[in-house]
VMD Tcl script that builds the backbone (N, CA, C; Angstrom):
set m [mol new atoms 564]
animate dup $m
set s [atomselect $m all]
$s set {name element resname resid chain x y z} {
  {N N MET 1 A -38.306 28.946 34.709}
  {CA C MET 1 A -37.660 30.635 35.243}
  {C C MET 1 A -38.505 31.643 35.817}
  {N N SER 2 A -37.779 32.613 36.572}
  {CA C SER 2 A -39.177 33.540 36.179}
  {C C SER 2 A -39.095 34.178 35.580}
  {N N THR 3 A -40.667 34.841 35.745}
  {CA C THR 3 A -41.377 36.196 35.247}
  {C C THR 3 A -40.071 37.362 34.544}
  {N N LEU 4 A -39.985 37.620 33.585}
  {CA C LEU 4 A -39.380 39.535 33.663}
  {C C LEU 4 A -39.594 40.599 33.999}
  {N N LEU 5 A -38.606 41.103 34.419}
  {CA C LEU 5 A -39.638 41.993 35.440}
  {C C LEU 5 A -39.183 43.523 35.114}
  {N N ASP 6 A -40.530 44.195 34.303}
  {CA C ASP 6 A -40.834 44.913 33.684}
  {C C ASP 6 A -39.524 45.766 34.291}
  {N N VAL 7 A -38.752 46.721 33.872}
  {CA C VAL 7 A -38.113 47.820 34.156}
  {C C VAL 7 A -38.064 48.938 33.244}
  {N N GLU 8 A -37.556 50.510 33.460}
  {CA C GLU 8 A -37.052 51.602 32.742}
  {C C GLU 8 A -35.272 51.639 32.607}
  {N N ILE 9 A -34.760 51.363 31.938}
  {CA C ILE 9 A -33.057 51.682 31.923}
  {C C ILE 9 A -33.001 53.290 31.589}
  {N N SER 10 A -32.072 53.875 32.735}
  {CA C SER 10 A -31.849 55.342 32.698}
  {C C SER 10 A -31.281 55.439 32.778}
  {N N ALA 11 A -30.143 56.561 32.855}
  {CA C ALA 11 A -28.860 57.355 33.030}
  {C C ALA 11 A -29.004 57.226 34.986}
  {N N GLU 12 A -28.215 56.942 35.454}
  {CA C GLU 12 A -28.239 57.052 36.971}
  {C C GLU 12 A -28.033 58.281 37.566}
  {N N THR 13 A -29.245 59.254 38.060}
  {CA C THR 13 A -28.927 60.841 38.440}
  {C C THR 13 A -28.704 60.983 40.072}
  {N N VAL 14 A -28.276 62.177 40.286}
  {CA C VAL 14 A -28.140 62.769 42.265}
  {C C VAL 14 A -29.035 62.058 42.453}
  {N N ASP 15 A -30.232 61.796 42.272}
  {CA C ASP 15 A -31.324 61.220 43.744}
  {C C ASP 15 A -31.473 59.949 43.146}
  {N N ASP 16 A -30.832 59.392 42.531}
  {CA C ASP 16 A -30.506 57.817 42.238}
  {C C ASP 16 A -29.356 57.459 43.732}
  {N N ARG 17 A -27.913 57.974 43.923}
  {CA C ARG 17 A -26.928 57.360 44.299}
  {C C ARG 17 A -27.062 57.040 45.815}
  {N N ALA 18 A -28.530 57.403 46.227}
  {CA C ALA 18 A -28.549 56.252 47.632}
  {C C ALA 18 A -29.048 55.353 47.351}
  {N N ALA 19 A -30.515 55.070 46.839}
  {CA C ALA 19 A -30.771 53.641 46.375}
  {C C ALA 19 A -29.994 52.786 45.227}
  {N N THR 20 A -29.235 53.366 45.028}
  {CA C THR 20 A -28.036 52.343 43.887}
  {C C THR 20 A -26.913 52.242 44.909}
  {N N HIS 21 A -26.369 52.959 45.742}
  {CA C HIS 21 A -25.495 52.477 46.642}
  {C C HIS 21 A -26.198 51.279 47.768}
  {N N GLY 22 A -27.009 51.436 47.998}
  {CA C GLY 22 A -28.183 49.849 48.694}
  {C C GLY 22 A -28.028 48.674 47.511}
  {N N VAL 23 A -28.776 49.090 46.463}
  {CA C VAL 23 A -28.705 48.010 46.043}
  {C C VAL 23 A -27.274 47.000 45.574}
  {N N VAL 24 A -26.002 48.109 45.211}
  {CA C VAL 24 A -24.826 47.283 45.057}
  {C C VAL 24 A -24.563 46.747 46.463}
  {N N SER 25 A -24.877 47.589 47.612}
  {CA C SER 25 A -24.967 47.197 49.129}
  {C C SER 25 A -25.382 45.249 48.964}
  {N N ALA 26 A -26.088 45.270 48.803}
  {CA C ALA 26 A -26.993 43.653 48.566}
  {C C ALA 26 A -26.645 42.966 48.375}
  {N N ALA 27 A -26.666 43.322 46.859}
  {CA C ALA 27 A -26.324 42.466 45.626}
  {C C ALA 27 A -24.754 42.155 45.986}
  {N N PHE 28 A -23.635 42.407 46.892}
  {CA C PHE 28 A -22.677 41.956 47.120}
  {C C PHE 28 A -21.920 41.752 48.986}
  {N N VAL 29 A -23.269 41.311 49.061}
  {CA C VAL 29 A -23.205 41.511 50.424}
  {C C VAL 29 A -22.261 40.738 50.974}
  {N N ASP 30 A -21.728 39.797 50.767}
  {CA C ASP 30 A -20.348 39.315 51.197}
  {C C ASP 30 A -19.599 40.120 50.536}
  {N N GLU 31 A -19.237 41.035 50.165}
  {CA C GLU 31 A -18.000 42.131 49.100}
  {C C GLU 31 A -18.297 43.258 49.685}
  {N N PRO 32 A -18.683 43.774 51.027}
  {CA C PRO 32 A -19.569 45.374 51.220}
  {C C PRO 32 A -18.697 45.996 50.285}
  {N N VAL 33 A -17.050 46.117 50.695}
  {CA C VAL 33 A -16.348 47.058 49.925}
  {C C VAL 33 A -16.500 47.382 48.336}
  {N N VAL 34 A -17.669 46.746 47.610}
  {CA C VAL 34 A -17.904 47.044 46.392}
  {C C VAL 34 A -18.861 48.588 45.914}
  {N N ALA 35 A -19.299 48.591 47.413}
  {CA C ALA 35 A -20.667 49.984 47.339}
  {C C ALA 35 A -19.662 51.275 47.475}
  {N N ASP 36 A -18.834 50.817 48.271}
  {CA C ASP 36 A -17.378 51.698 48.279}
  {C C ASP 36 A -16.469 52.095 47.140}
  {N N LEU 37 A -16.178 51.247 47.147}
  {CA C LEU 37 A -15.312 50.627 44.832}
  {C C LEU 37 A -16.472 51.784 44.297}
  {N N VAL 38 A -17.815 51.842 44.083}
  {CA C VAL 38 A -18.459 52.576 43.266}
  {C C VAL 38 A -18.573 54.463 43.993}
  {N N GLU 39 A -18.133 54.750 44.902}
  {CA C GLU 39 A -18.648 56.165 45.699}
  {C C GLU 39 A -16.790 56.276 44.985}
  {N N ALA 40 A -15.587 55.464 45.383}
  {CA C ALA 40 A -14.476 56.202 45.021}
  {C C ALA 40 A -14.521 57.029 43.401}
  {N N LEU 41 A -14.664 55.411 42.625}
  {CA C LEU 41 A -15.100 55.977 41.273}
  {C C LEU 41 A -15.565 57.136 40.998}
  {N N ARG 42 A -16.931 57.150 41.340}
  {CA C ARG 42 A -17.405 58.688 40.782}
  {C C ARG 42 A -16.648 59.897 41.816}
  {N N GLU 43 A -15.916 60.178 42.616}
  {CA C GLU 43 A -14.626 60.988 42.690}
  {C C GLU 43 A -13.221 60.355 42.096}
  {N N SER 44 A -13.193 59.517 41.103}
  {CA C SER 44 A -11.763 59.289 40.365}
  {C C SER 44 A -11.783 60.500 39.127}
  {N N THR 45 A -10.526 60.211 38.563}
  {CA C THR 45 A -10.580 60.409 36.351}
  {C C THR 45 A -10.988 59.654 35.744}
  {N N ALA 46 A -11.529 58.032 36.372}
  {CA C ALA 46 A -12.689 56.841 35.675}
  {C C ALA 46 A -13.748 57.027 35.826}
  {N N TRP 47 A -14.567 58.530 36.152}
  {CA C TRP 47 A -15.574 58.464 36.311}
  {C C TRP 47 A -15.570 59.153 34.479}
  {N N ILE 48 A -16.929 58.908 33.866}
  {CA C ILE 48 A -17.280 59.057 32.811}
  {C C ILE 48 A -18.919 59.259 33.324}
  {N N ASP 49 A -19.286 60.737 32.858}
  {CA C ASP 49 A -20.280 61.055 33.188}
  {C C ASP 49 A -21.258 60.330 32.230}
  {N N GLY 50 A -22.361 59.496 32.665}
  {CA C GLY 50 A -23.337 59.414 31.571}
  {C C GLY 50 A -23.425 57.850 31.419}
  {N N LEU 51 A -21.885 57.368 32.247}
  {CA C LEU 51 A -22.192 55.767 32.250}
  {C C LEU 51 A -22.616 55.207 32.949}
  {N N SER 52 A -23.115 55.251 33.836}
  {CA C SER 52 A -23.586 54.686 35.160}
  {C C SER 52 A -24.924 54.912 35.227}
  {N N PHE 53 A -25.641 53.492 35.488}
  {CA C PHE 53 A -27.586 53.672 34.774}
  {C C PHE 53 A -27.539 52.687 35.297}
  {N N VAL 54 A -28.653 52.875 35.642}
  {CA C VAL 54 A -29.762 52.365 36.951}
  {C C VAL 54 A -31.092 51.379 36.345}
  {N N ALA 55 A -31.697 50.458 36.474}
  {CA C ALA 55 A -32.987 49.501 36.213}
  {C C ALA 55 A -34.070 50.436 36.981}
  {N N LYS 56 A -34.931 50.763 36.746}
  {CA C LYS 56 A -36.138 50.881 37.868}
  {C C LYS 56 A -37.072 49.962 37.251}
  {N N SER 57 A -37.564 49.485 38.946}
  {CA C SER 57 A -39.348 49.193 38.558}
  {C C SER 57 A -40.472 49.268 39.543}
  {N N GLU 58 A -41.391 49.810 39.147}
  {CA C GLU 58 A -41.955 50.580 39.706}
  {C C GLU 58 A -41.737 51.601 40.361}
  {N N GLY 59 A -40.969 52.596 40.513}
  {CA C GLY 59 A -39.701 54.200 40.547}
  {C C GLY 59 A -39.055 53.308 41.208}
  {N N ARG 60 A -38.260 51.979 41.851}
  {CA C ARG 60 A -37.252 51.930 42.886}
  {C C ARG 60 A -36.010 51.647 41.720}
  {N N VAL 61 A -35.271 52.009 42.042}
  {CA C VAL 61 A -33.625 50.944 42.167}
  {C C VAL 61 A -33.634 50.338 42.114}
  {N N VAL 62 A -33.698 48.921 40.529}
  {CA C VAL 62 A -33.311 47.839 41.787}
  {C C VAL 62 A -32.273 46.930 40.610}
  {N N GLY 63 A -31.675 47.801 40.371}
  {CA C GLY 63 A -30.699 47.295 39.461}
  {C C GLY 63 A -29.602 48.330 38.967}
  {N N HIS 64 A -27.757 47.981 38.525}
  {CA C HIS 64 A -27.338 49.010 38.411}
  {C C HIS 64 A -26.143 48.332 37.925}
  {N N VAL 65 A -25.535 49.350 36.941}
  {CA C VAL 65 A -24.071 48.600 35.842}
  {C C VAL 65 A -23.344 50.214 36.122}
  {N N LEU 66 A -21.858 50.037 35.949}
  {CA C LEU 66 A -21.078 51.094 36.116}
  {C C LEU 66 A -20.408 50.782 34.808}
  {N N VAL 67 A -19.548 51.680 33.616}
  {CA C VAL 67 A -19.140 51.575 33.381}
  {C C VAL 67 A -17.567 53.110 33.406}
  {N N THR 68 A -16.049 52.933 33.541}
  {CA C THR 68 A -15.662 53.448 33.682}
  {C C THR 68 A -14.242 53.500 32.810}
  {N N ARG 69 A -13.437 54.528 33.010}
  {CA C ARG 69 A -12.088 54.860 32.287}
  {C C ARG 69 A -10.639 53.747 32.489}
  {N N ALA 70 A -10.607 53.276 31.549}
  {CA C ALA 70 A -8.944 52.099 32.157}
  {C C ALA 70 A -8.709 52.704 30.395}
  {N N LEU 71 A -7.164 52.102 31.120}
  {CA C LEU 71 A -5.746 52.319 30.026}
  {C C LEU 71 A -5.376 51.035 29.895}
  {N N LEU 72 A -5.126 51.369 28.259}
  {CA C LEU 72 A -4.464 49.517 27.907}
  {C C LEU 72 A -2.771 50.684 27.263}
  {N N ASP 73 A -1.960 49.911 28.072}
  {CA C ASP 73 A -0.516 49.686 27.851}
  {C C ASP 73 A -0.266 48.882 26.324}
  {N N ALA 74 A -0.496 49.606 25.639}
  {CA C ALA 74 A -0.353 49.074 24.317}
  {C C ALA 74 A 0.892 49.104 24.278}
  {N N PRO 75 A 1.598 48.757 22.520}
  {CA C PRO 75 A 2.756 48.310 22.456}
  {C C PRO 75 A 3.029 50.279 21.669}
  {N N ARG 76 A 2.368 50.385 21.370}
  {CA C ARG 76 A 2.102 52.064 20.372}
  {C C ARG 76 A 1.876 53.583 21.512}
  {N N ARG 77 A 1.410 52.812 22.225}
  {CA C ARG 77 A 0.753 54.360 22.983}
  {C C ARG 77 A -0.420 53.553 23.952}
  {N N LEU 78 A -0.321 54.636 25.298}
  {CA C LEU 78 A -2.006 54.401 25.993}
  {C C LEU 78 A -2.278 54.015 25.180}
  {N N VAL 79 A -3.868 53.500 25.668}
  {CA C VAL 79 A -4.978 53.873 24.686}
  {C C VAL 79 A -6.112 53.862 26.287}
  {N N ASP 80 A -7.477 54.965 25.839}
  {CA C ASP 80 A -8.573 54.870 26.681}
  {C C ASP 80 A -9.248 53.415 26.208}
  {N N VAL 81 A -9.202 52.758 27.251}
  {CA C VAL 81 A -10.157 51.643 27.874}
  {C C VAL 81 A -11.891 51.683 28.435}
  {N N LEU 82 A -12.708 50.405 28.409}
  {CA C LEU 82 A -13.783 51.419 29.408}
  {C C LEU 82 A -13.554 49.842 30.295}
  {N N VAL 83 A -14.406 49.855 31.883}
  {CA C VAL 83 A -14.385 48.628 32.111}
  {C C VAL 83 A -15.604 48.570 32.412}
  {N N LEU 84 A -16.618 47.362 32.620}
  {CA C LEU 84 A -17.865 47.232 33.016}
  {C C LEU 84 A -17.659 47.025 34.344}
  {N N SER 85 A -17.863 47.467 35.533}
  {CA C SER 85 A -18.164 47.131 37.053}
  {C C SER 85 A -18.100 47.827 37.444}
  {N N PRO 86 A -19.203 47.358 38.967}
  {CA C PRO 86 A -20.158 46.163 38.703}
  {C C PRO 86 A -21.492 46.234 38.252}
  {N N LEU 87 A -21.473 44.714 38.096}
  {CA C LEU 87 A -23.332 45.072 37.545}
  {C C LEU 87 A -23.801 44.493 38.778}
  {N N ALA 88 A -24.705 45.341 39.336}
  {CA C ALA 88 A -25.566 44.620 40.742}
  {C C ALA 88 A -27.191 45.097 40.244}
  {N N VAL 89 A -27.512 43.716 41.266}
  {CA C VAL 89 A -29.031 43.521 41.111}
  {C C VAL 89 A -29.886 43.494 42.303}
  {N N ALA 90 A -30.823 43.724 42.446}
  {CA C ALA 90 A -31.382 43.221 44.078}
  {C C ALA 90 A -31.811 41.720 44.091}
  {N N PRO 91 A -30.711 41.431 45.529}
  {CA C PRO 91 A -31.613 40.136 45.796}
  {C C PRO 91 A -32.564 39.436 45.108}
  {N N ALA 92 A -33.901 40.484 45.785}
  {CA C ALA 92 A -35.070 40.159 45.351}
  {C C ALA 92 A -35.451 39.889 44.124}
  {N N VAL 93 A -34.723 40.785 42.925}
  {CA C VAL 93 A -35.371 40.387 41.410}
  {C C VAL 93 A -34.842 39.992 40.554}
  {N N GLN 94 A -33.356 39.053 41.040}
  {CA C GLN 94 A -32.663 38.535 40.527}
  {C C GLN 94 A -33.279 37.221 39.663}
  {N N ARG 95 A -32.487 36.843 38.291}
  {CA C ARG 95 A -32.603 35.864 37.683}
  {C C ARG 95 A -34.107 36.135 36.714}
  {N N ARG 96 A -34.344 37.869 37.182}
  {CA C ARG 96 A -35.267 38.265 36.513}
  {C C ARG 96 A -35.521 39.194 34.842}
  {N N GLY 97 A -33.958 39.033 34.558}
  {CA C GLY 97 A -33.698 39.699 33.456}
  {C C GLY 97 A -32.747 41.072 33.339}
  {N N VAL 98 A -32.862 41.223 34.954}
  {CA C VAL 98 A -33.002 43.160 35.295}
  {C C VAL 98 A -31.214 43.107 34.211}
  {N N GLY 99 A -30.515 42.385 34.975}
  {CA C GLY 99 A -28.872 42.594 34.175}
  {C C GLY 99 A -28.814 42.134 32.980}
  {N N ALA 100 A -29.157 41.983 32.288}
  {CA C ALA 100 A -29.256 41.510 30.994}
  {C C ALA 100 A -29.515 42.530 30.701}
  {N N ARG 101 A -30.642 43.313 31.108}
  {CA C ARG 101 A -31.463 44.523 29.741}
  {C C ARG 101 A -30.184 45.623 30.667}
  {N N LEU 102 A -29.258 45.772 32.055}
  {CA C LEU 102 A -28.356 46.443 31.710}
  {C C LEU 102 A -27.519 46.502 31.305}
  {N N VAL 103 A -27.285 45.092 31.080}
  {CA C VAL 103 A -25.784 44.922 30.322}
  {C C VAL 103 A -26.465 45.057 28.194}
  {N N ARG 104 A -27.390 44.627 27.793}
  {CA C ARG 104 A -27.790 45.862 26.584}
  {C C ARG 104 A -27.341 47.017 27.018}
  {N N HIS 105 A -28.194 47.937 27.309}
  {CA C HIS 105 A -28.293 48.989 27.177}
  {C C HIS 105 A -27.137 49.654 27.603}
  {N N CYS 106 A -25.529 49.008 28.535}
  {CA C CYS 106 A -24.552 49.693 28.318}
  {C C CYS 106 A -24.338 49.792 27.275}
  {N N LEU 107 A -24.043 48.374 26.071}
  {CA C LEU 107 A -23.319 47.873 25.106}
  {C C LEU 107 A -24.101 48.862 24.284}
  {N N ASP 108 A -25.114 49.102 23.802}
  {CA C ASP 108 A -25.579 49.931 22.433}
  {C C ASP 108 A -25.349 51.524 22.944}
  {N N VAL 109 A -24.913 52.079 24.454}
  {CA C VAL 109 A -24.210 53.306 24.315}
  {C C VAL 109 A -22.818 53.206 24.772}
  {N N VAL 110 A -21.947 52.111 24.990}
  {CA C VAL 110 A -20.356 52.235 24.280}
  {C C VAL 110 A -20.340 52.416 22.905}
  {N N ALA 111 A -21.027 51.261 22.119}
  {CA C ALA 111 A -21.079 51.388 20.780}
  {C C ALA 111 A -20.617 52.600 19.903}
  {N N THR 112 A -21.352 53.793 20.769}
  {CA C THR 112 A -21.340 55.082 20.093}
  {C C THR 112 A -19.836 55.574 20.630}
  {N N ARG 113 A -18.829 55.190 21.269}
  {CA C ARG 113 A -18.052 56.160 22.162}
  {C C ARG 113 A -16.838 55.829 21.001}
  {N N PRO 114 A -15.740 56.416 21.390}
  {CA C PRO 114 A -14.437 56.307 20.516}
  {C C PRO 114 A -13.684 55.371 21.449}
  {N N GLU 115 A -13.666 54.920 22.208}
  {CA C GLU 115 A -12.604 53.860 23.043}
  {C C GLU 115 A -13.241 52.367 22.200}
  {N N PRO 116 A -12.397 51.570 21.767}
  {CA C PRO 116 A -11.949 50.688 21.264}
  {C C PRO 116 A -12.045 49.149 21.646}
  {N N ALA 117 A -12.024 49.029 23.388}
  {CA C ALA 117 A -12.475 47.827 24.048}
  {C C ALA 117 A -12.959 47.947 25.425}
  {N N LEU 118 A -14.197 47.043 25.493}
  {CA C LEU 118 A -15.126 47.148 26.806}
  {C C LEU 118 A -14.505 45.663 27.885}
  {N N PHE 119 A -14.058 45.801 28.489}
  {CA C PHE 119 A -13.210 44.983 29.530}
  {C C PHE 119 A -14.418 44.592 30.778}
  {N N LEU 120 A -14.173 43.393 31.394}
  {CA C LEU 120 A -14.555 42.675 32.565}
  {C C LEU 120 A -14.180 41.532 33.418}
  {N N GLU 121 A -14.333 41.706 34.458}
  {CA C GLU 121 A -14.091 39.900 35.336}
  {C C GLU 121 A -15.905 39.686 35.010}
  {N N GLY 122 A -15.853 38.464 34.880}
  {CA C GLY 122 A -17.231 37.577 35.230}
  {C C GLY 122 A -16.907 36.690 34.274}
  {N N SER 123 A -18.885 35.662 34.491}
  {CA C SER 123 A -18.642 34.579 34.274}
  {C C SER 123 A -18.639 35.187 32.650}
  {N N PRO 124 A -17.536 33.911 31.628}
  {CA C PRO 124 A -18.118 33.743 30.927}
  {C C PRO 124 A -19.888 33.375 29.787}
  {N N ARG 125 A -19.866 32.582 30.614}
  {CA C ARG 125 A -21.160 32.027 30.535}
  {C C ARG 125 A -22.484 32.947 29.845}
  {N N TYR 126 A -22.229 33.813 31.168}
  {CA C TYR 126 A -23.543 34.871 31.553}
  {C C TYR 126 A -23.356 35.741 30.630}
  {N N TYR 127 A -21.869 36.459 30.461}
  {CA C TYR 127 A -21.306 37.349 29.589}
  {C C TYR 127 A -20.943 36.941 27.576}
  {N N GLY 128 A -20.676 36.256 27.525}
  {CA C GLY 128 A -20.817 35.522 26.255}
  {C C GLY 128 A -21.244 35.729 25.194}
  {N N ARG 129 A -23.225 35.668 26.324}
  {CA C ARG 129 A -23.811 35.811 25.021}
  {C C ARG 129 A -24.382 36.875 24.817}
  {N N PHE 130 A -23.423 38.156 25.225}
  {CA C PHE 130 A -23.922 39.758 24.952}
  {C C PHE 130 A -22.531 39.806 24.238}
  {N N GLY 131 A -21.620 39.322 23.434}
  {CA C GLY 131 A -20.849 39.388 22.679}
  {C C GLY 131 A -19.380 38.997 23.012}
  {N N PHE 132 A -19.024 38.947 24.411}
  {CA C PHE 132 A -17.553 39.214 25.170}
  {C C PHE 132 A -16.796 38.056 24.900}
  {N N GLU 133 A -15.845 38.268 24.724}
  {CA C GLU 133 A -14.931 36.732 24.873}
  {C C GLU 133 A -13.997 37.018 25.647}
  {N N PRO 134 A -13.223 36.211 26.045}
  {CA C PRO 134 A -11.688 35.618 26.640}
  {C C PRO 134 A -10.812 36.741 25.796}
  {N N ALA 135 A -10.424 37.160 26.712}
  {CA C ALA 135 A -9.660 39.184 26.400}
  {C C ALA 135 A -7.829 38.245 26.133}
  {N N VAL 136 A -7.353 37.330 27.148}
  {CA C VAL 136 A -6.391 36.529 26.564}
  {C C VAL 136 A -6.116 36.195 25.033}
  {N N GLU 137 A -7.582 35.836 24.778}
  {CA C GLU 137 A -6.905 34.685 23.697}
  {C C GLU 137 A -6.911 36.398 22.019}
  {N N ARG 138 A -7.830 37.113 22.572}
  {CA C ARG 138 A -6.949 38.349 21.365}
  {C C ARG 138 A -5.669 39.338 21.846}
  {N N GLY 139 A -4.882 39.025 22.211}
  {CA C GLY 139 A -3.548 39.004 22.820}
  {C C GLY 139 A -3.863 40.516 24.221}
  {N N PHE 140 A -4.456 41.205 24.589}
  {CA C PHE 140 A -4.611 41.428 25.785}
  {C C PHE 140 A -3.834 40.276 27.793}
  {N N ARG 141 A -3.152 41.461 28.178}
  {CA C ARG 141 A -3.175 40.467 29.322}
  {C C ARG 141 A -3.763 40.937 30.615}
  {N N ARG 142 A -3.634 40.186 31.475}
  {CA C ARG 142 A -4.780 40.768 32.831}
  {C C ARG 142 A -4.181 41.408 33.404}
  {N N PRO 143 A -4.395 42.402 33.793}
  {CA C PRO 143 A -4.390 43.391 34.877}
  {C C PRO 143 A -3.485 42.806 36.373}
  {N N SER 144 A -4.265 41.149 36.595}
  {CA C SER 144 A -3.861 40.786 37.995}
  {C C SER 144 A -3.865 39.331 37.591}
  {N N LEU 145 A -2.896 37.826 37.954}
  {CA C LEU 145 A -2.445 37.140 38.127}
  {C C LEU 145 A -4.041 36.684 38.384}
  {N N ARG 146 A -4.999 37.457 39.623}
  {CA C ARG 146 A -5.415 36.632 39.915}
  {C C ARG 146 A -7.058 36.587 39.819}
  {N N ILE 147 A -6.625 37.394 38.403}
  {CA C ILE 147 A -7.973 37.158 37.558}
  {C C ILE 147 A -7.793 35.491 36.738}
  {N N PRO 148 A -8.685 35.065 36.626}
  {CA C PRO 148 A -8.828 33.675 35.942}
  {C C PRO 148 A -8.829 33.959 34.353}
  {N N LYS 149 A -8.136 33.052 33.194}
  {CA C LYS 149 A -8.340 33.789 32.850}
  {C C LYS 149 A -9.740 33.247 31.710}
  {N N PRO 150 A -10.164 32.765 32.275}
  {CA C PRO 150 A -11.585 32.536 31.264}
  {C C PRO 150 A -12.170 33.794 32.033}
  {N N ALA 151 A -11.661 34.560 32.930}
  {CA C ALA 151 A -13.320 35.301 33.386}
  {C C ALA 151 A -12.697 37.228 32.444}
  {N N PHE 152 A -11.556 37.221 32.222}
  {CA C PHE 152 A -11.196 37.842 31.800}
  {C C PHE 152 A -11.641 38.289 30.438}
  {N N GLN 153 A -12.569 39.399 30.307}
  {CA C GLN 153 A -13.289 38.771 28.922}
  {C C GLN 153 A -13.539 41.027 28.456}
  {N N VAL 154 A -13.827 40.590 27.063}
  {CA C VAL 154 A -13.280 42.031 25.957}
  {C C VAL 154 A -14.504 41.635 25.441}
  {N N LYS 155 A -14.986 42.679 25.682}
  {CA C LYS 155 A -15.945 43.319 24.132}
  {C C LYS 155 A -15.150 44.594 23.307}
  {N N LEU 156 A -14.957 43.814 21.940}
  {CA C LEU 156 A -14.080 44.834 21.162}
  {C C LEU 156 A -15.452 45.735 20.067}
  {N N LEU 157 A -15.059 46.931 20.772}
  {CA C LEU 157 A -15.980 48.483 20.090}
  {C C LEU 157 A -15.610 48.531 18.952}
  {N N PRO 158 A -16.541 49.366 18.339}
  {CA C PRO 158 A -15.593 49.822 16.576}
  {C C PRO 158 A -15.171 50.728 16.678}
  {N N GLY 159 A -14.280 51.113 17.358}
  {CA C GLY 159 A -12.706 51.959 17.237}
  {C C GLY 159 A -11.523 51.322 17.001}
  {N N TYR 160 A -11.562 49.698 17.648}
  {CA C TYR 160 A -10.798 48.578 17.951}
  {C C TYR 160 A -10.166 48.604 16.887}
  {N N GLN 161 A -8.588 48.694 16.708}
  {CA C GLN 161 A -7.761 48.717 15.568}
  {C C GLN 161 A -6.674 46.982 15.994}
  {N N GLY 162 A -6.139 46.487 15.154}
  {CA C GLY 162 A -5.054 45.068 15.724}
  {C C GLY 162 A -4.383 45.515 16.359}
  {N N TRP 163 A -3.722 46.486 15.312}
  {CA C TRP 163 A -1.888 46.989 16.806}
  {C C TRP 163 A -3.019 47.054 18.503}
  {N N MET 164 A -3.998 47.294 18.965}
  {CA C MET 164 A -4.111 47.932 20.119}
  {C C MET 164 A -4.586 46.198 21.177}
  {N N THR 165 A -2.842 46.039 22.091}
  {CA C THR 165 A -3.431 44.562 22.321}
  {C C THR 165 A -2.831 45.218 23.917}
  {N N GLY 166 A -2.659 44.193 24.507}
  {CA C GLY 166 A -1.168 44.502 25.398}
  {C C GLY 166 A -1.400 44.629 27.119}
  {N N THR 167 A -1.702 45.224 28.315}
  {CA C THR 167 A -1.932 45.135 29.643}
  {C C THR 167 A -2.876 45.926 29.916}
  {N N LEU 168 A -4.416 45.419 30.239}
  {CA C LEU 168 A -5.295 46.499 30.859}
  {C C LEU 168 A -4.741 47.207 32.685}
  {N N VAL 169 A -4.551 48.592 32.625}
  {CA C VAL 169 A -4.761 48.769 34.083}
  {C C VAL 169 A -5.705 49.781 34.048}
  {N N TYR 170 A -6.126 49.073 35.426}
  {CA C TYR 170 A -7.804 49.883 36.318}
  {C C TYR 170 A -7.239 50.611 36.760}
  {N N ALA 171 A -8.440 51.582 36.898}
  {CA C ALA 171 A -8.047 52.592 37.816}
  {C C ALA 171 A -7.436 52.824 39.192}
  {N N GLU 172 A -6.985 53.296 39.977}
  {CA C GLU 172 A -6.644 53.354 40.731}
  {C C GLU 172 A -8.101 52.751 42.258}
  {N N PRO 173 A -8.706 52.744 41.769}
  {CA C PRO 173 A -9.359 52.947 42.912}
  {C C PRO 173 A -10.010 51.554 43.218}
  {N N PHE 174 A -9.856 50.848 42.270}
  {CA C PHE 174 A -10.065 49.125 41.985}
  {C C PHE 174 A -8.736 48.601 42.750}
  {N N TRP 175 A -7.635 49.188 42.730}
  {CA C TRP 175 A -6.744 48.417 43.421}
  {C C TRP 175 A -6.153 49.585 45.054}
  {N N ARG 176 A -7.045 50.138 45.373}
  {CA C ARG 176 A -7.422 50.917 47.040}
  {C C ARG 176 A -7.848 50.320 47.441}
  {N N PHE 177 A -8.970 49.571 46.615}
  {CA C PHE 177 A -10.469 48.576 47.470}
  {C C PHE 177 A -10.114 47.273 47.148}
  {N N ASP 178 A -9.146 47.063 46.387}
  {CA C ASP 178 A -8.867 45.440 46.693}
  {C C ASP 178 A -9.937 44.822 45.611}
  {N N CYS 179 A -10.219 45.367 44.225}
  {CA C CYS 179 A -11.302 45.133 44.259}
  {C C CYS 179 A -10.738 44.249 42.534}
  {N N VAL 180 A -9.940 44.000 43.024}
  {CA C VAL 180 A -8.938 42.962 41.552}
  {C C VAL 180 A -8.995 41.538 41.686}
  {N N GLY 181 A -10.167 40.695 40.750}
  {CA C GLY 181 A -9.617 39.199 40.448}
  {C C GLY 181 A -10.294 38.848 41.584}
  {N N LEU 182 A -9.111 37.566 42.582}
  {CA C LEU 182 A -10.574 36.559 43.492}
  {C C LEU 182 A -10.020 36.492 44.946}
  {N N ARG 183 A -10.266 36.054 45.767}
  {CA C ARG 183 A -9.524 36.412 46.530}
  {C C ARG 183 A -10.429 35.256 47.522}
  {N N GLU 184 A -9.621 34.700 48.556}
  {CA C GLU 184 A -9.254 33.481 48.876}
  {C C GLU 184 A -10.305 33.829 49.760}
  {N N GLU 185 A -10.945 32.481 50.721}
  {CA C GLU 185 A -11.533 32.278 51.743}
  {C C GLU 185 A -11.192 32.875 52.763}
  {N N PRO 186 A -11.246 33.333 53.847}
  {CA C PRO 186 A -10.008 33.550 54.961}
  {C C PRO 186 A -9.978 32.764 55.792}
  {N N SER 187 A -8.518 31.942 56.199}
  {CA C SER 187 A -8.533 31.018 57.263}
  {C C SER 187 A -9.291 31.497 58.810}
  {N N GLY 188 A -10.311 30.872 58.883}
  {CA C GLY 188 A -10.236 31.030 60.543}
  {C C GLY 188 A -9.509 29.755 61.272}
}
mol reanalyze $m
mol bondsrecalc $m
mol representation Tube
mol addrep $m
């Protein structure tokens, strides 16, 4: 395993945005639309000031994580919830603890917020170590059948109550950029 990279985690500033775009583009080189998704989320009602974080090494942005607003269509009422997406680390420093530091920082911050749950699509092996668990097993429904059940995960936050189950509804930019669930490789 590579040595851990010394990074400083902070809220993203306006001055960080170009570098963030570069990191997200590089991390998702096969899915360039993800960087556009981040830009669209900035301009949407899903955006929450202070929930976009960067990791910097020697003053350079090398990682980024974003948390935005979504809805849970629960039986009693709509509930504001959070979505962690995307998590991006510059390819040159991947597997050096940058992503883990970003996720831990993010979890510390969202634990103080009123939303009852944080959702994501991702590797159960990776995110499970941070306390994320299969959302379907907790009574939540995926916003798309293209999301594999194991990848649809949730971290329950202090405001969670047992009646808060139902379907996760992503913010509009996730649908506009078709960034929900898996895509099959185009056939040639």
